[in-house]
VMD Tcl script that draws the C-alpha trace (Angstrom):
set ca {
  {0.00 0.00 0.00}
  {2.99 2.33 0.35}
  {4.01 4.75 3.08}
  {3.28 8.48 2.88}
  {6.46 10.54 2.38}
  {5.94 12.46 5.62}
  {5.79 9.19 7.60}
  {9.04 7.67 6.31}
  {11.37 9.35 8.87}
  {9.13 8.01 11.68}
  {9.05 4.35 10.56}
  {12.35 3.66 12.35}
  {10.94 4.79 15.71}
  {10.07 2.08 18.20}
  {6.35 1.39 18.44}
  {5.51 3.61 15.45}
  {2.64 2.35 13.30}
  {1.77 4.47 10.29}
  {-1.37 2.47 9.55}
  {-3.95 2.72 12.35}
  {-5.72 -0.37 10.95}
  {-2.72 -2.41 12.12}
  {-3.36 -1.42 15.71}
  {-5.18 -3.27 18.44}
  {-6.76 -6.01 16.36}
  {-3.45 -7.02 14.79}
  {-0.56 -8.50 16.73}
  {1.98 -5.85 15.76}
  {4.26 -4.11 18.22}
  {5.75 -1.54 15.87}
  {9.24 -2.82 16.70}
  {10.20 -4.58 13.46}
  {11.74 -1.73 11.49}
  {13.50 -0.26 14.52}
  {15.16 -3.66 15.07}
  {16.10 -3.87 11.37}
  {17.66 -0.40 11.56}
  {19.68 -1.37 14.65}
  {21.01 -4.50 12.91}
  {21.95 -2.56 9.78}
  {23.67 0.12 11.90}
  {25.54 -2.55 13.90}
  {27.02 -3.75 10.60}
  {27.88 -0.14 9.68}
  {25.62 -0.31 6.64}
  {22.78 1.82 5.28}
  {19.15 1.08 4.44}
  {17.11 3.00 1.86}
  {13.34 3.24 1.55}
  {11.51 3.71 -1.74}
  {7.77 4.07 -1.26}
  {4.86 5.03 -3.46}
  {1.54 5.50 -1.64}
  {-1.09 3.23 -3.14}
  {1.56 1.04 -4.75}
  {4.09 -0.35 -2.27}
  {7.37 0.02 -0.41}
  {10.87 -1.33 -0.99}
  {13.65 -1.53 1.59}
  {17.10 -1.73 0.00}
  {20.25 -2.64 1.90}
  {23.47 -4.61 1.61}
  {25.47 -6.57 4.14}
  {29.11 -7.47 3.72}
  {29.92 -11.12 3.27}
  {31.36 -12.79 6.36}
  {35.03 -13.78 6.12}
}
mol new
graphics top color blue
foreach p $ca { graphics top sphere $p radius 0.5 }
foreach p [lrange $ca 0 end-1] q [lrange $ca 1 end] { graphics top cylinder $p $q radius 0.2 }
display resetview
């Protein structure tokens, strides 16, 4: 469904849910993307978000291969 441009900076915040319909009736904590961001940061990498409201969202990142 995509994420509105003004909401993208907030999606990394713990407990943030941009879609109110994913609230009480769904078992979502709003922690997923904040955990992803922490993992990416721990590996000193970067994650990009490309989102088009009404279409969808892509999360693009790379991780270095383990030696």
